[in-house]
N, CA, C and O atoms as a Tinker XYZ file with bonds, in Angstrom:
   456  protein
     1  N     -6.242000   20.474000  -18.847000    73     2
     2  CA    -6.343000   20.181000  -17.952000    64     1     3
     3  C     -6.270000   18.752000  -17.955000    63     2     4     5
     4  O     -7.097000   18.135000  -18.626000    81     3
     5  N     -5.166000   17.977000  -17.128000    73     3     6
     6  CA    -4.759000   16.490000  -17.127000    64     5     7
     7  C     -6.010000   15.908000  -15.671000    63     6     8     9
     8  O     -6.293000   16.461000  -14.608000    81     7
     9  N     -6.401000   14.826000  -16.176000    73     7    10
    10  CA    -7.056000   14.056000  -14.944000    64     9    11
    11  C     -6.325000   13.040000  -14.517000    63    10    12    13
    12  O     -6.128000   12.086000  -15.270000    81    11
    13  N     -5.753000   13.074000  -13.125000    73    11    14
    14  CA    -4.977000   12.629000  -12.661000    64    13    15
    15  C     -5.583000   11.237000  -11.692000    63    14    16    17
    16  O     -4.932000   10.281000  -11.271000    81    15
    17  N     -6.419000   11.406000  -11.602000    73    15    18
    18  CA    -7.244000   10.669000  -10.511000    64    17    19
    19  C     -7.174000    9.151000  -10.727000    63    18    20    21
    20  O     -7.147000    8.491000   -9.688000    81    19
    21  N     -7.148000    8.639000  -11.609000    73    19    22
    22  CA    -6.638000    7.706000  -11.847000    64    21    23
    23  C     -5.385000    7.261000  -12.564000    63    22    24    25
    24  O     -5.357000    6.434000  -13.476000    81    23
    25  N     -4.365000    7.895000  -12.058000    73    23    26
    26  CA    -2.671000    7.997000  -11.664000    64    25    27
    27  C     -2.440000    7.888000  -10.052000    63    26    28    29
    28  O     -1.366000    7.673000   -9.489000    81    27
    29  N     -3.447000    8.048000   -9.579000    73    27    30
    30  CA    -2.701000    7.717000   -7.976000    64    29    31
    31  C     -2.808000    6.175000   -7.517000    63    30    32    33
    32  O     -3.664000    5.330000   -7.777000    81    31
    33  N     -1.629000    6.110000   -6.739000    73    31    34
    34  CA    -0.715000    5.238000   -5.822000    64    33    35
    35  C     -1.813000    4.766000   -4.968000    63    34    36    37
    36  O     -1.303000    4.783000   -3.848000    81    35
    37  N     -2.792000    4.433000   -4.865000    73    35    38
    38  CA    -4.073000    3.816000   -3.722000    64    37    39
    39  C     -3.100000    3.038000   -3.028000    63    38    40    41
    40  O     -2.797000    3.406000   -1.893000    81    39
    41  N     -2.339000    1.613000   -3.710000    73    39    42
    42  CA    -1.601000    0.968000   -3.072000    64    41    43
    43  C     -0.347000    1.506000   -2.389000    63    42    44    45
    44  O     -0.184000    0.920000   -1.319000    81    43
    45  N      0.616000    2.436000   -2.638000    73    43    46
    46  CA     1.150000    2.911000   -2.071000    64    45    47
    47  C      1.020000    4.085000   -1.029000    63    46    48    49
    48  O      2.068000    4.444000   -0.491000    81    47
    49  N     -0.259000    4.780000   -0.654000    73    47    50
    50  CA    -1.055000    5.680000   -0.123000    64    49    51
    51  C     -1.508000    4.106000    1.401000    63    50    52    53
    52  O     -1.353000    4.060000    2.621000    81    51
    53  N     -1.892000    3.444000    0.691000    73    51    54
    54  CA    -2.423000    2.385000    1.991000    64    53    55
    55  C     -1.208000    1.692000    2.824000    63    54    56    57
    56  O     -1.211000    1.214000    3.958000    81    55
    57  N      0.020000    1.829000    1.683000    73    55    58
    58  CA     1.011000    1.203000    2.819000    64    57    59
    59  C      1.495000    1.830000    3.270000    63    58    60    61
    60  O      2.048000    1.324000    4.247000    81    59
    61  N      1.731000    3.102000    3.127000    73    59    62
    62  CA     2.326000    3.960000    4.064000    64    61    63
    63  C      1.182000    4.083000    5.226000    63    62    64    65
    64  O      1.609000    3.869000    6.361000    81    63
    65  N     -0.152000    4.383000    5.117000    73    63    66
    66  CA    -0.579000    4.215000    6.059000    64    65    67
    67  C     -0.974000    2.984000    7.027000    63    66    68    69
    68  O     -1.846000    3.111000    7.887000    81    67
    69  N     -0.285000    1.819000    6.825000    73    67    70
    70  CA    -0.286000    1.043000    7.484000    64    69    71
    71  C      1.256000    1.032000    7.876000    63    70    72    73
    72  O      1.168000    0.166000    8.746000    81    71
    73  N      1.905000    1.195000    7.869000    73    71    74
    74  CA     3.089000    1.195000    8.460000    64    73    75
    75  C      3.246000    2.302000    9.109000    63    74    76    77
    76  O      4.222000    2.214000    9.855000    81    75
    77  N      2.422000    3.897000    9.195000    73    75    78
    78  CA     2.477000    4.632000    9.951000    64    77    79
    79  C      1.754000    4.251000   11.085000    63    78    80    81
    80  O      1.998000    4.615000   12.236000    81    79
    81  N      0.676000    3.355000   10.649000    73    79    82
    82  CA    -0.540000    3.440000   12.182000    64    81    83
    83  C      0.359000    2.002000   12.931000    63    82    84    85
    84  O      0.086000    1.668000   14.084000    81    83
    85  N      1.213000    1.400000   12.276000    73    83    86
    86  CA     1.482000    0.430000   13.105000    64    85    87
    87  C      2.481000    0.707000   13.872000    63    86    88    89
    88  O      2.564000   -0.076000   14.818000    81    87
    89  N      3.586000    1.826000   13.830000    73    87    90
    90  CA     4.429000    1.978000   14.538000    64    89    91
    91  C      3.942000    3.243000   15.573000    63    90    92    93
    92  O      4.709000    3.814000   16.348000    81    91
    93  N      2.571000    3.533000   15.420000    73    91    94
    94  CA     1.661000    4.410000   16.619000    64    93    95
    95  C      1.297000    3.282000   17.407000    63    94    96    97
    96  O      1.464000    3.298000   18.627000    81    95
    97  N      0.882000    2.440000   16.893000    73    95    98
    98  CA     0.682000    1.216000   17.883000    64    97    99
    99  C      1.083000   -0.036000   18.541000    63    98   100   101
   100  O      0.545000   -0.861000   19.280000    81    99
   101  N      2.784000    0.216000   17.726000    73    99   102
   102  CA     3.678000   -0.170000   18.685000    64   101   103
   103  C      4.401000    0.741000   19.834000    63   102   104   105
   104  O      5.006000    0.267000   20.796000    81   103
   105  N      4.226000    2.167000   19.556000    73   103   106
   106  CA     4.257000    3.226000   20.813000    64   105   107
   107  C      2.929000    2.900000   21.783000    63   106   108   109
   108  O      3.158000    2.920000   22.992000    81   107
   109  N      2.004000    2.697000   21.494000    73   107   110
   110  CA     0.736000    2.563000   22.436000    64   109   111
   111  C      0.940000    1.309000   22.900000    63   110   112   113
   112  O      1.236000    1.257000   24.094000    81   111
   113  N      0.887000    0.520000   22.452000    73   111   114
   114  CA     0.948000   -1.093000   23.163000    64   113   115
   115  C      2.218000   -1.165000   24.227000    63   114   116   117
   116  O      2.210000   -1.544000   25.398000    81   115
   117  N      3.211000   -0.717000   23.492000    73   115   118
   118  CA     4.530000   -1.194000   24.190000    64   117   119
   119  C      5.480000    0.248000   24.601000    63   118   120   121
   120  O      6.649000    0.077000   24.947000    81   119
   121  N      5.047000    1.299000   24.553000    73   119   122
   122  CA     6.098000    2.599000   24.899000    64   121   123
   123  C      7.050000    2.557000   23.985000    63   122   124   125
   124  O      7.914000    3.378000   24.296000    81   123
   125  N      7.314000    2.001000   23.008000    73   123   126
   126  CA     8.689000    1.818000   22.240000    64   125   127
   127  C      8.460000    3.095000   21.270000    63   126   128   129
   128  O      7.668000    3.289000   20.348000    81   127
   129  N      9.333000    3.774000   21.770000    73   127   130
   130  CA     9.382000    4.982000   20.543000    64   129   131
   131  C     10.230000    5.023000   19.805000    63   130   132   133
   132  O     10.395000    6.099000   19.229000    81   131
   133  N     11.226000    3.784000   19.457000    73   131   134
   134  CA    11.703000    3.385000   18.390000    64   133   135
   135  C     10.377000    2.917000   17.008000    63   134   136   137
   136  O     10.410000    3.228000   15.817000    81   135
   137  N      9.674000    2.369000   17.505000    73   135   138
   138  CA     8.757000    2.073000   17.006000    64   137   139
   139  C      7.388000    3.379000   16.383000    63   138   140   141
   140  O      6.775000    3.541000   15.328000    81   139
   141  N      7.414000    3.887000   17.375000    73   139   142
   142  CA     7.068000    5.173000   16.649000    64   141   143
   143  C      7.616000    6.017000   15.749000    63   142   144   145
   144  O      7.074000    6.182000   14.656000    81   143
   145  N      8.856000    6.711000   16.120000    73   143   146
   146  CA     9.555000    7.182000   14.828000    64   145   147
   147  C      9.861000    6.769000   13.314000    63   146   148   149
   148  O     10.110000    7.316000   12.240000    81   147
   149  N      9.740000    5.814000   13.712000    73   147   150
   150  CA    10.202000    4.467000   12.736000    64   149   151
   151  C      9.399000    4.382000   11.631000    63   150   152   153
   152  O      9.711000    4.542000   10.451000    81   151
   153  N      8.141000    4.068000   12.206000    73   151   154
   154  CA     6.703000    4.422000   11.849000    64   153   155
   155  C      6.791000    5.671000   10.975000    63   154   156   157
   156  O      6.987000    5.575000    9.764000    81   155
   157  N      6.637000    6.910000   11.631000    73   155   158
   158  CA     6.826000    8.270000   11.274000    64   157   159
   159  C      7.547000    8.133000   10.126000    63   158   160   161
   160  O      6.930000    8.110000    9.061000    81   159
   161  N      9.017000    8.016000   10.139000    73   159   162
   162  CA     9.790000    8.489000    9.303000    64   161   163
   163  C      9.262000    7.261000    7.830000    63   162   164   165
   164  O      8.703000    7.436000    6.747000    81   163
   165  N      9.535000    6.664000    8.191000    73   163   166
   166  CA     9.264000    5.327000    6.973000    64   165   167
   167  C      7.584000    5.800000    6.602000    63   166   168   169
   168  O      7.402000    5.376000    5.461000    81   167
   169  N      6.846000    6.198000    6.879000    73   167   170
   170  CA     5.495000    6.096000    6.666000    64   169   171
   171  C      5.291000    7.293000    6.044000    63   170   172   173
   172  O      4.297000    7.404000    5.326000    81   171
   173  N      6.383000    8.627000    6.243000    73   171   174
   174  CA     5.982000    9.997000    5.339000    64   173   175
   175  C      7.015000    9.757000    4.362000    63   174   176   177
   176  O      6.822000   10.214000    3.235000    81   175
   177  N      8.380000    8.941000    4.660000    73   175   178
   178  CA     8.626000    9.047000    2.577000    64   177   179
   179  C      8.118000    7.820000    2.003000    63   178   180   181
   180  O      8.146000    7.837000    0.773000    81   179
   181  N      7.595000    6.605000    2.595000    73   179   182
   182  CA     6.548000    6.214000    1.883000    64   181   183
   183  C      5.356000    6.654000    0.621000    63   182   184   185
   184  O      5.227000    6.439000   -0.584000    81   183
   185  N      4.552000    7.444000    1.774000    73   183   186
   186  CA     3.500000    8.319000    1.689000    64   185   187
   187  C      4.016000    9.643000    0.092000    63   186   188   189
   188  O      3.580000    9.897000   -1.031000    81   187
   189  N      4.876000    9.994000    0.771000    73   187   190
   190  CA     5.853000   11.104000   -0.280000    64   189   191
   191  C      6.128000   10.687000   -1.701000    63   190   192   193
   192  O      5.941000   11.316000   -2.743000    81   191
   193  N      6.800000    9.025000   -1.428000    73   191   194
   194  CA     7.151000    8.593000   -2.538000    64   193   195
   195  C      5.938000    7.939000   -3.333000    63   194   196   197
   196  O      6.040000    7.746000   -4.545000    81   195
   197  N      4.722000    7.583000   -2.586000    73   195   198
   198  CA     3.733000    7.283000   -3.749000    64   197   199
   199  C      2.676000    8.306000   -4.395000    63   198   200   201
   200  O      1.791000    8.053000   -5.214000    81   199
   201  N      3.184000   10.149000   -3.500000    73   199   202
   202  CA     2.973000   11.252000   -3.915000    64   201   203
   203  C      3.345000   11.392000   -5.369000    63   202   204   205
   204  O      2.595000   11.570000   -6.328000    81   203
   205  N      4.913000   11.253000   -5.328000    73   203   206
   206  CA     5.650000   10.939000   -6.182000    64   205   207
   207  C      5.140000   10.403000   -7.824000    63   206   208   209
   208  O      5.127000   10.891000   -8.954000    81   207
   209  N      4.692000    8.922000   -7.076000    73   207   210
   210  CA     4.535000    8.530000   -8.019000    64   209   211
   211  C      2.861000    8.430000   -8.580000    63   210   212   213
   212  O      2.443000    7.618000   -9.405000    81   211
   213  N      2.203000    9.309000   -8.003000    73   211   214
   214  CA     1.171000    9.882000   -8.593000    64   213   215
   215  C      1.151000   10.810000   -9.584000    63   214   216   217
   216  O      0.420000   10.787000  -10.574000    81   215
   217  N      2.018000   11.680000   -9.287000    73   215   218
   218  CA     2.488000   12.541000  -10.599000    64   217   219
   219  C      3.079000   12.406000  -11.287000    63   218   220   221
   220  O      2.960000   13.359000  -12.057000    81   219
   221  N      4.008000   11.538000  -11.727000    73   219   222
   222  CA     5.092000   10.868000  -12.687000    64   221   223
   223  C      5.009000    9.568000  -12.515000    63   222   224   225
   224  O      5.878000    9.322000  -11.679000    81   223
   225  N      4.279000    8.210000  -12.919000    73   223   226
   226  CA     4.146000    7.372000  -12.986000    64   225   227
   227  C      6.016000    6.120000  -13.174000    63   226   228   229
   228  O      6.167000    4.913000  -12.986000    81   227
   229  N      6.990000    7.176000  -13.586000    73   227   230
   230  CA     8.026000    6.647000  -13.994000    64   229   231
   231  C      8.746000    6.847000  -12.493000    63   230   232   233
   232  O      9.397000    5.885000  -12.086000    81   231
   233  N      8.672000    7.972000  -11.696000    73   231   234
   234  CA     9.116000    8.223000  -10.476000    64   233   235
   235  C      9.140000    7.250000   -9.260000    63   234   236   237
   236  O      8.334000    7.841000   -8.541000    81   235
   237  N      9.380000    6.564000   -8.814000    73   235   238
   238  CA     8.725000    4.867000   -8.370000    64   237   239
   239  C     10.276000    4.923000   -7.195000    63   238   240   241
   240  O     10.163000    4.318000   -6.129000    81   239
   241  N     11.097000    5.373000   -7.380000    73   239   242
   242  CA    12.599000    5.185000   -6.870000    64   241   243
   243  C     12.449000    5.447000   -5.459000    63   242   244   245
   244  O     12.887000    4.585000   -4.696000    81   243
   245  N     12.062000    6.186000   -5.109000    73   243   246
   246  CA    11.402000    6.893000   -3.387000    64   245   247
   247  C     10.990000    5.340000   -2.925000    63   246   248   249
   248  O     11.866000    4.647000   -2.408000    81   247
   249  N      9.992000    4.942000   -3.068000    73   247   250
   250  CA     9.437000    3.973000   -2.853000    64   249   251
   251  C      9.498000    2.974000   -2.819000    63   250   252   253
   252  O      8.943000    2.175000   -2.064000    81   251
   253  N     10.625000    2.731000   -4.156000    73   251   254
   254  CA    10.907000    1.150000   -4.003000    64   253   255
   255  C     12.497000    1.137000   -3.219000    63   254   256   257
   256  O     12.871000    0.076000   -2.719000    81   255
   257  N     13.119000    1.992000   -3.169000    73   255   258
   258  CA    14.449000    2.266000   -1.964000    64   257   259
   259  C     13.737000    2.138000   -0.394000    63   258   260   261
   260  O     14.120000    1.342000    0.462000    81   259
   261  N     12.755000    2.992000   -0.254000    73   259   262
   262  CA    12.025000    2.816000    0.779000    64   261   263
   263  C     11.403000    1.521000    1.546000    63   262   264   265
   264  O     11.325000    1.232000    2.739000    81   263
   265  N     10.918000    0.749000    0.133000    73   263   266
   266  CA    10.447000   -0.537000    0.563000    64   265   267
   267  C     11.232000   -1.171000    0.803000    63   266   268   269
   268  O     10.998000   -1.742000    1.869000    81   267
   269  N     12.507000   -1.544000    0.211000    73   267   270
   270  CA    13.793000   -2.026000    0.183000    64   269   271
   271  C     14.012000   -2.104000    1.628000    63   270   272   273
   272  O     13.707000   -3.168000    2.167000    81   271
   273  N     14.552000   -1.032000    2.446000    73   271   274
   274  CA    15.017000   -0.523000    3.724000    64   273   275
   275  C     14.108000   -1.247000    4.693000    63   274   276   277
   276  O     14.609000   -1.940000    5.579000    81   275
   277  N     12.832000   -1.126000    4.572000    73   275   278
   278  CA    12.105000   -1.369000    5.272000    64   277   279
   279  C     12.358000   -2.913000    5.303000    63   278   280   281
   280  O     13.026000   -3.533000    6.131000    81   279
   281  N     11.682000   -3.395000    4.228000    73   279   282
   282  CA    11.729000   -5.172000    4.296000    64   281   283
   283  C     12.903000   -5.622000    4.968000    63   282   284   285
   284  O     12.776000   -6.483000    5.838000    81   283
   285  N     14.289000   -5.057000    4.626000    73   283   286
   286  CA    15.245000   -6.241000    4.949000    64   285   287
   287  C     15.451000   -5.761000    6.508000    63   286   288   289
   288  O     15.942000   -6.621000    7.239000    81   287
   289  N     15.100000   -4.345000    7.177000    73   287   290
   290  CA    14.604000   -4.173000    8.627000    64   289   291
   291  C     13.977000   -4.751000    9.567000    63   290   292   293
   292  O     14.348000   -4.953000   10.724000    81   291
   293  N     12.714000   -5.102000    8.898000    73   291   294
   294  CA    11.671000   -5.843000    9.616000    64   293   295
   295  C     12.025000   -7.236000    9.568000    63   294   296   297
   296  O     12.255000   -8.009000   10.499000    81   295
   297  N     12.032000   -7.497000    7.849000    73   295   298
   298  CA    12.725000   -8.864000    7.745000    64   297   299
   299  C     13.799000   -9.495000    8.910000    63   298   300   301
   300  O     13.641000  -10.617000    9.391000    81   299
   301  N     14.737000   -8.730000    9.221000    73   299   302
   302  CA    15.885000   -9.318000   10.292000    64   301   303
   303  C     14.881000   -9.110000   11.258000    63   302   304   305
   304  O     14.953000  -10.086000   12.004000    81   303
   305  N     13.947000   -8.329000   11.661000    73   303   306
   306  CA    13.366000   -8.767000   13.234000    64   305   307
   307  C     12.371000   -9.952000   12.960000    63   306   308   309
   308  O     12.389000  -10.804000   13.848000    81   307
   309  N     11.641000  -10.151000   12.080000    73   307   310
   310  CA    10.478000  -11.329000   11.870000    64   309   311
   311  C     11.870000  -12.520000   11.985000    63   310   312   313
   312  O     11.402000  -13.458000   12.632000    81   311
   313  N     13.598000  -12.902000   11.567000    73   311   314
   314  CA    14.099000  -13.800000   11.619000    64   313   315
   315  C     14.180000  -14.017000   12.820000    63   314   316   317
   316  O     13.657000  -14.984000   13.375000    81   315
   317  N     15.067000  -12.854000   13.558000    73   315   318
   318  CA    15.395000  -13.231000   14.031000    64   317   319
   319  C     14.626000  -13.690000   15.766000    63   318   320   321
   320  O     15.081000  -14.290000   16.740000    81   319
   321  N     13.029000  -12.919000   15.406000    73   319   322
   322  CA    12.087000  -13.338000   16.583000    64   321   323
   323  C     10.915000  -14.240000   16.257000    63   322   324   325
   324  O      9.941000  -14.251000   17.010000    81   323
   325  N     10.958000  -14.991000   15.178000    73   323   326
   326  CA    10.083000  -15.353000   14.733000    64   325   327
   327  C      8.451000  -15.234000   14.540000    63   326   328   329
   328  O      7.692000  -15.978000   13.919000    81   327
   329  N      8.157000  -13.942000   15.347000    73   327   330
   330  CA     6.902000  -13.429000   14.941000    64   329   331
   331  C      6.349000  -13.092000   14.068000    63   330   332   333
   332  O      6.967000  -12.217000   13.462000    81   331
   333  N      5.268000  -13.390000   13.570000    73   331   334
   334  CA     4.048000  -12.661000   12.301000    64   333   335
   335  C      3.551000  -11.175000   12.431000    63   334   336   337
   336  O      3.242000  -10.451000   11.484000    81   335
   337  N      3.521000  -10.784000   14.004000    73   335   338
   338  CA     3.227000   -9.460000   14.020000    64   337   339
   339  C      3.963000   -8.831000   14.842000    63   338   340   341
   340  O      4.193000   -9.332000   15.943000    81   339
   341  N      4.380000   -7.856000   14.556000    73   339   342
   342  CA     4.170000   -6.977000   13.021000    64   341   343
   343  C      5.289000   -7.151000   12.216000    63   342   344   345
   344  O      5.322000   -6.619000   11.106000    81   343
   345  N      6.373000   -7.944000   12.702000    73   343   346
   346  CA     7.606000   -7.656000   11.908000    64   345   347
   347  C      7.296000   -8.455000   10.887000    63   346   348   349
   348  O      7.658000   -7.758000    9.939000    81   347
   349  N      6.768000   -9.688000   10.319000    73   347   350
   350  CA     6.544000  -10.316000    9.315000    64   349   351
   351  C      5.462000   -9.888000    8.361000    63   350   352   353
   352  O      5.527000  -10.182000    7.167000    81   351
   353  N      4.121000   -8.956000    9.053000    73   351   354
   354  CA     3.303000   -8.570000    8.365000    64   353   355
   355  C      4.188000   -7.366000    7.489000    63   354   356   357
   356  O      4.187000   -7.278000    6.262000    81   355
   357  N      4.800000   -6.633000    8.257000    73   355   358
   358  CA     5.604000   -5.468000    7.221000    64   357   359
   359  C      6.753000   -6.542000    6.208000    63   358   360   361
   360  O      7.102000   -6.426000    5.033000    81   359
   361  N      6.897000   -6.955000    6.629000    73   359   362
   362  CA     8.260000   -7.664000    5.793000    64   361   363
   363  C      7.215000   -8.296000    4.697000    63   362   364   365
   364  O      7.484000   -8.055000    3.520000    81   363
   365  N      6.315000   -8.903000    4.908000    73   363   366
   366  CA     5.384000   -9.360000    3.825000    64   365   367
   367  C      4.727000   -8.069000    2.930000    63   366   368   369
   368  O      5.041000   -7.786000    1.774000    81   367
   369  N      3.980000   -7.541000    3.564000    73   367   370
   370  CA     3.651000   -6.335000    2.872000    64   369   371
   371  C      4.795000   -5.343000    1.979000    63   370   372   373
   372  O      4.442000   -4.740000    0.966000    81   371
   373  N      6.126000   -5.282000    2.492000    73   371   374
   374  CA     7.182000   -4.947000    1.741000    64   373   375
   375  C      7.482000   -5.501000    0.318000    63   374   376   377
   376  O      7.250000   -4.922000   -0.744000    81   375
   377  N      7.967000   -6.566000    0.467000    73   375   378
   378  CA     8.123000   -7.834000   -0.008000    64   377   379
   379  C      6.954000   -7.287000   -1.793000    63   378   380   381
   380  O      7.143000   -7.104000   -2.995000    81   379
   381  N      5.879000   -7.257000   -0.837000    73   379   382
   382  CA     4.796000   -7.072000   -1.874000    64   381   383
   383  C      4.894000   -6.118000   -3.181000    63   382   384   385
   384  O      4.608000   -6.214000   -4.375000    81   383
   385  N      5.558000   -4.961000   -2.150000    73   383   386
   386  CA     5.392000   -3.801000   -2.790000    64   385   387
   387  C      6.610000   -3.306000   -3.397000    63   386   388   389
   388  O      6.683000   -2.203000   -3.938000    81   387
   389  N      7.722000   -4.265000   -3.286000    73   387   390
   390  CA     8.997000   -3.988000   -3.942000    64   389   391
   391  C      8.829000   -4.960000   -5.264000    63   390   392   393
   392  O      9.401000   -4.511000   -6.258000    81   391
   393  N      8.040000   -6.403000   -5.476000    73   391   394
   394  CA     7.253000   -6.631000   -6.427000    64   393   395
   395  C      6.807000   -6.203000   -7.241000    63   394   396   397
   396  O      7.049000   -6.550000   -8.397000    81   395
   397  N      5.828000   -5.107000   -6.844000    73   395   398
   398  CA     5.023000   -4.155000   -7.523000    64   397   399
   399  C      5.446000   -3.604000   -8.213000    63   398   400   401
   400  O      5.177000   -3.610000   -9.414000    81   399
   401  N      6.481000   -2.764000   -7.490000    73   399   402
   402  CA     7.124000   -1.813000   -8.226000    64   401   403
   403  C      8.279000   -2.216000   -9.211000    63   402   404   405
   404  O      8.309000   -1.713000  -10.334000    81   403
   405  N      9.264000   -3.152000   -8.787000    73   403   406
   406  CA    10.112000   -3.664000   -9.383000    64   405   407
   407  C      8.990000   -4.390000  -10.958000    63   406   408   409
   408  O      9.582000   -4.240000  -12.026000    81   407
   409  N      8.013000   -4.865000  -11.047000    73   407   410
   410  CA     7.390000   -4.993000  -12.113000    64   409   411
   411  C      7.013000   -3.734000  -13.121000    63   410   412   413
   412  O      7.126000   -3.526000  -14.329000    81   411
   413  N      6.590000   -3.130000  -12.173000    73   411   414
   414  CA     6.452000   -1.237000  -12.745000    64   413   415
   415  C      7.801000   -0.742000  -13.949000    63   414   416   417
   416  O      7.740000   -0.129000  -15.015000    81   415
   417  N      9.067000   -1.393000  -13.110000    73   415   418
   418  CA    10.213000   -0.434000  -13.414000    64   417   419
   419  C     10.492000   -1.256000  -14.319000    63   418   420   421
   420  O     11.266000   -0.610000  -15.025000    81   419
   421  N     10.330000   -2.693000  -14.976000    73   419   422
   422  CA    10.700000   -3.630000  -15.616000    64   421   423
   423  C      9.724000   -3.541000  -16.927000    63   422   424   425
   424  O     10.196000   -4.117000  -17.908000    81   423
   425  N      8.357000   -2.879000  -17.135000    73   423   426
   426  CA     7.281000   -2.489000  -18.056000    64   425   427
   427  C      6.376000   -3.617000  -17.660000    63   426   428   429
   428  O      5.256000   -3.759000  -18.151000    81   427
   429  N      6.716000   -4.142000  -17.068000    73   427   430
   430  CA     5.467000   -5.851000  -17.093000    64   429   431
   431  C      4.189000   -5.358000  -16.515000    63   430   432   433
   432  O      3.169000   -6.000000  -16.763000    81   431
   433  N      4.132000   -4.412000  -15.856000    73   431   434
   434  CA     2.850000   -3.501000  -15.202000    64   433   435
   435  C      2.462000   -2.198000  -15.842000    63   434   436   437
   436  O      3.342000   -1.338000  -15.785000    81   435
   437  N      1.460000   -1.894000  -16.377000    73   435   438
   438  CA     0.730000   -0.667000  -16.976000    64   437   439
   439  C      1.324000    0.497000  -15.757000    63   438   440   441
   440  O      1.416000    0.109000  -14.592000    81   439
   441  N      1.621000    1.602000  -16.042000    73   439   442
   442  CA     1.744000    2.619000  -15.265000    64   441   443
   443  C      0.708000    3.509000  -14.323000    63   442   444   445
   444  O      0.906000    4.543000  -13.685000    81   443
   445  N     -0.551000    2.639000  -14.504000    73   443   446
   446  CA    -1.900000    3.350000  -13.682000    64   445   447
   447  C     -2.054000    1.904000  -13.277000    63   446   448   449
   448  O     -1.635000    0.865000  -13.788000    81   447
   449  N     -2.854000    2.174000  -12.100000    73   447   450
   450  CA    -3.691000    1.261000  -11.485000    64   449   451
   451  C     -2.738000    0.829000   -9.783000    63   450   452   453
   452  O     -3.017000    1.049000   -8.604000    81   451
   453  N     -1.806000    0.284000  -10.333000    73   451   454
   454  CA    -0.775000   -0.473000  -10.241000    64   453   455
   455  C      0.440000   -0.323000   -9.648000    63   454   456
   456  O      1.272000   -1.227000   -9.711000    81   455
C-alpha cells in the first residue's frame, strides 16, 4: 500500500477553495452570476487539478493551465479596474501558483509538499 498523505497538493486545494468561495462571495455581495459561475468552473478545475497532482506529481498540466487562464482573465480585470479586491488578489495567487507549478515542471522543486 502506498502512503499518499505526504503528496497531497494542499496549496492547490487551498487555491481552489479560495477561488470557489470568492465566486460565491461575488454573487452574495453583488448578485453577480458570472462571478458565481466562474468561481464554480475555475474552482472545480483547480480542485480536480490538485487531485491529479496529489495522485501523480508529474500531472500538473490542468492546474498550470487553469492558473494561467484565471491569472490572465483576472489580471486584465485588475489592470482595468485598479482594484486589488478581488481581481488583484486572484491575479497574485494565480501568478504564485504558476510559479510554483512552473518550478516543479522544471525540476527546481521536489515533487511533494510544493
